[in-house]
C-alpha positions in Angstrom: 0.0 0.0 0.0 1.0 3.7 -0.3 2.9 4.3 3.0 1.9 8.0 3.7 2.6 9.7 7.0 -0.6 10.2 9.0 -2.2 13.7 9.1 -4.8 14.8 11.7 -6.6 17.0 9.1 -8.1 14.1 7.3 -10.6 12.4 9.7 -13.2 11.0 7.5 -13.3 7.8 5.5 -13.2 7.7 1.8 -16.9 7.7 1.3 -17.3 10.9 3.3 -14.6 12.6 1.4 -16.1 11.6 -2.0 -19.4 12.9 -0.8 -17.7 16.2 0.0 -16.1 16.3 -3.5 -19.6 15.6 -5.0 -21.1 18.5 -3.1 -18.3 20.9 -4.2 -18.8 19.8 -7.8 -22.6 20.1 -7.6 -22.3 23.7 -6.2 -19.9 24.7 -9.0 -22.2 23.3 -11.7 -25.1 25.3 -10.2 -23.0 28.4 -10.1 -21.9 27.9 -13.7 -25.5 28.0 -14.9 -25.8 31.6 -13.7 -22.5 33.0 -15.1 -22.3 35.7 -17.8 -21.6 34.6 -21.4 -18.0 34.5 -22.7 -16.3 37.8 -23.4 -16.0 39.1 -26.9 -13.3 41.2 -28.7 -15.9 44.0 -29.1 -16.6 44.1 -25.4 -12.9 44.3 -24.7 -12.1 47.0 -27.4 -11.9 49.7 -24.8 -9.1 48.0 -22.9 -5.5 48.4 -23.9 -3.3 46.8 -21.2 -3.7 43.7 -18.9 -1.8 41.8 -16.3 -2.0 38.3 -14.8 -1.9 37.7 -11.0 -1.5 34.1 -9.9 -1.9 33.3 -6.2 -1.8 29.5 -6.1 -0.4 27.5 -3.1 3.0 26.2 -4.1 2.8 23.2 -1.8 0.2 20.9 -3.4 -1.0 17.9 -1.4 -0.6 14.2 -2.4 -3.4 12.5 -0.5 -4.3 8.9 0.1 -7.8 7.9 1.2 -7.9 4.6 3.1 -10.6 2.1 3.7 -10.8 3.6 7.3 -9.8 6.8 8.9 -6.5 5.2 9.9 -5.5 4.7 6.3 -5.9 8.4 5.4 -2.6 10.3 5.0 -1.0 13.1 3.0 2.3 14.7 2.1 3.1 18.0 0.4 5.5 18.4 -2.6 7.0 21.9 -2.8 6.8 23.5 -6.3 9.0 26.5 -5.4 7.1 29.0 -7.6 6.6 26.7 -10.6 2.8 26.6 -10.3 2.3 30.4 -10.3 4.9 30.8 -13.1 3.2 28.2 -15.2 -0.3 29.7 -14.5 0.9 33.2 -15.5 2.5 32.0 -18.7 -0.5 29.8 -19.7 -3.0 32.7 -19.3 -0.6 35.2 -21.0 -0.3 32.9 -24.0 -4.1 32.6 -24.3 -4.3 36.4 -24.2 -1.6 36.9 -26.8 -3.6 34.6 -29.1 -7.1 35.9 -28.4 -6.4 39.6 -27.9 -3.2 40.3 -29.9 -3.6 44.1 -29.6 -3.4 44.1 -25.9 -0.2 45.0 -24.0 0.5 42.4 -21.4 2.2 44.0 -18.4 4.0 42.3 -15.5 1.8 42.4 -12.4 3.6 44.2 -9.6 2.3 42.0 -6.7 3.3 39.6 -4.0 1.2 36.5 -4.7 2.0 34.8 -1.3 0.9 37.9 0.6 -2.2 38.4 -1.5 -3.1 34.7 -1.1 -2.7 35.0 2.7 -5.0 38.0 2.8 -7.6 36.2 0.7 -7.6 33.2 3.0 -7.7 35.0 6.3 -10.1 37.9 5.7 -13.2 35.7 5.3 -15.9 35.7 2.6 -17.3 38.6 0.6 -20.6 39.3 -1.2 -18.5 41.2 -3.8 -17.3 38.1 -5.6 -14.8 35.3 -4.9 -11.9 37.8 -4.5 -14.1 40.6 -3.1 -12.2 40.5 0.2 -9.0 41.7 -1.6 -10.7 44.2 -3.9 -8.7 47.1 -2.6 -5.4 45.2 -3.0 -6.3 44.2 -6.6 -7.2 47.9 -7.3 -3.7 48.9 -6.1 -2.0 46.2 -8.1 -3.8 47.4 -11.3 -2.7 50.9 -10.6 0.9 50.0 -9.9 1.0 47.7 -13.0 -0.7 50.3 -15.3 -3.3 47.6 -16.3 -6.9 48.2 -17.4 -7.8 44.6 -16.5 -6.4 41.9 -14.2 -6.7 38.2 -14.8 -6.5 36.5 -11.4 -5.8 32.9 -10.9 -6.9 31.6 -7.5 -7.6 28.1 -6.2 -10.9 27.0 -4.7 -11.8 24.2 -2.3 -9.7 23.1 0.7 -6.9 20.7 1.4 -9.3 18.0 2.6 -11.8 18.4 -0.2 -9.4 18.4 -3.2 -8.7 22.1 -3.2 -6.1 23.9 -5.4 -3.6 21.7 -7.2 -2.8 18.2 -6.0 -3.3 14.5 -6.4 -5.4 11.9 -4.6 -5.6 8.1 -4.5 -7.7 5.7 -2.5 -8.7 2.1 -1.9 -9.8 -0.2 -4.7 -9.0 0.9 -8.2 -8.1 4.5 -7.6 -4.6 3.9 -6.5 -2.5 0.7 -6.1 1.1 0.8 -5.0 2.4 -0.8 -8.2 3.3 0.3 -11.7 -0.2 0.0 -13.2 -1.8 1.9 -10.3 -3.7 5.1 -11.0 -4.5 8.3 -9.2 -6.6 11.4 -9.7 -4.7 14.6 -10.4 -6.6 17.9 -10.1 -6.1 21.6 -10.7 -9.1 23.4 -9.1 -8.6 27.1 -9.9 -10.7 30.0 -11.0 -9.6 32.4 -13.7 -11.2 35.7 -12.7 -11.5 38.8 -14.8 -11.1 42.0 -12.6 -11.4 45.6 -13.7 -9.1 48.4 -12.5 -11.3 49.2 -9.5 -10.7 45.6 -8.2 -14.2 44.5 -9.0 -14.9 41.1 -10.4 -16.4 41.1 -14.0 -16.6 37.4 -14.7 -14.9 34.1 -13.9 -14.5 30.5 -15.1 -12.8 27.3 -14.1 -11.7 24.3 -16.1 -14.8 22.2 -15.2 -14.3 18.7 -16.6 -10.7 19.6 -17.6 -9.8 20.2 -14.0 -9.3 16.6 -13.2 -7.8 13.5 -14.9 -7.0 9.9 -14.0 -3.3 9.2 -14.5 -1.0 6.2 -14.2 2.1 6.7 -12.2 4.8 4.3 -11.2 5.2 5.5 -7.6 7.1 3.9 -4.8 5.3 2.9 -1.5 7.9 4.6 0.7 6.7 8.1 1.7 10.2 9.5 1.9 10.8 8.8 -1.8 7.8 10.9 -2.9 9.6 14.1 -2.0 12.9 13.2 -3.7 13.8 13.2 -7.4 13.0 11.7 -9.7 9.7 10.7 -8.1 8.9 14.3 -7.1 9.6 15.3 -10.7 7.0 12.9 -12.0 4.4 14.1 -9.5 5.2 17.8 -10.3 5.0 17.1 -14.1 1.6 15.5 -13.8 0.2 18.3 -11.6 1.6 21.1 -13.8 0.3 19.4 -16.9 -3.2 19.3 -15.4 -2.9 23.0 -14.3 -2.1 24.0 -17.8 -5.0 22.0 -19.3 -7.4 23.4 -16.7 -6.5 27.0 -17.1 -6.5 26.8 -20.9 -10.1 25.5 -20.7 -11.0 28.2 -18.2 -9.6 30.9 -20.5 -11.4 29.6 -23.6 -14.7 29.4 -21.6 -14.1 33.0 -20.4 -13.8 34.1 -24.0 -10.0 34.1 -24.4 
């Protein structure tokens, strides 16, 4: 079996965790039915410059769901800035293709600080990033950008939040070469105006998750060391790119 170190944050059996994931997915589907249509070039003609702000957690979780609570475990694999770099480049490439007349500026921002503020300030009725509206306004001003494209994760560590990987009992993950796991990249791509107000947002929907086959060792210590960590990172980064490309297209870019 996959010998993960035990974590106290995961206290529910696999069935409860899967029900939680189903609830998150159902909520997102309901929300998607009420979103605005994709943006058009005509709508965006008034804007000249944009910037991308990515505030993803750089320590994605690799989780194992056991047959009982005693089999649940997790470990983090540090990405050292690779996720936010990839997210920024992916969105910028979509913008260069879909809006070639736009000037893409470098966002003058501290993603880690912004993410911390977003997590600790609580919810807002002004959109998913409404609690950092003033911060985003200041970033737009400093970056001389008419629009911001903000990449932010949704969910939590115990309900498949952000970027990560999960396996479980039965066919989801087996500690052998033909075993499979679910890799996910749950992130919103949010369009924000220069006042910091949310205009529209999309996620990757069905492209946010994929089942992958990985030849992983059973020893937890080996998961954080190359070349195993490189295979994990490659799978998660690939899924993040696919998810954000889908989100950008659905948003109109």
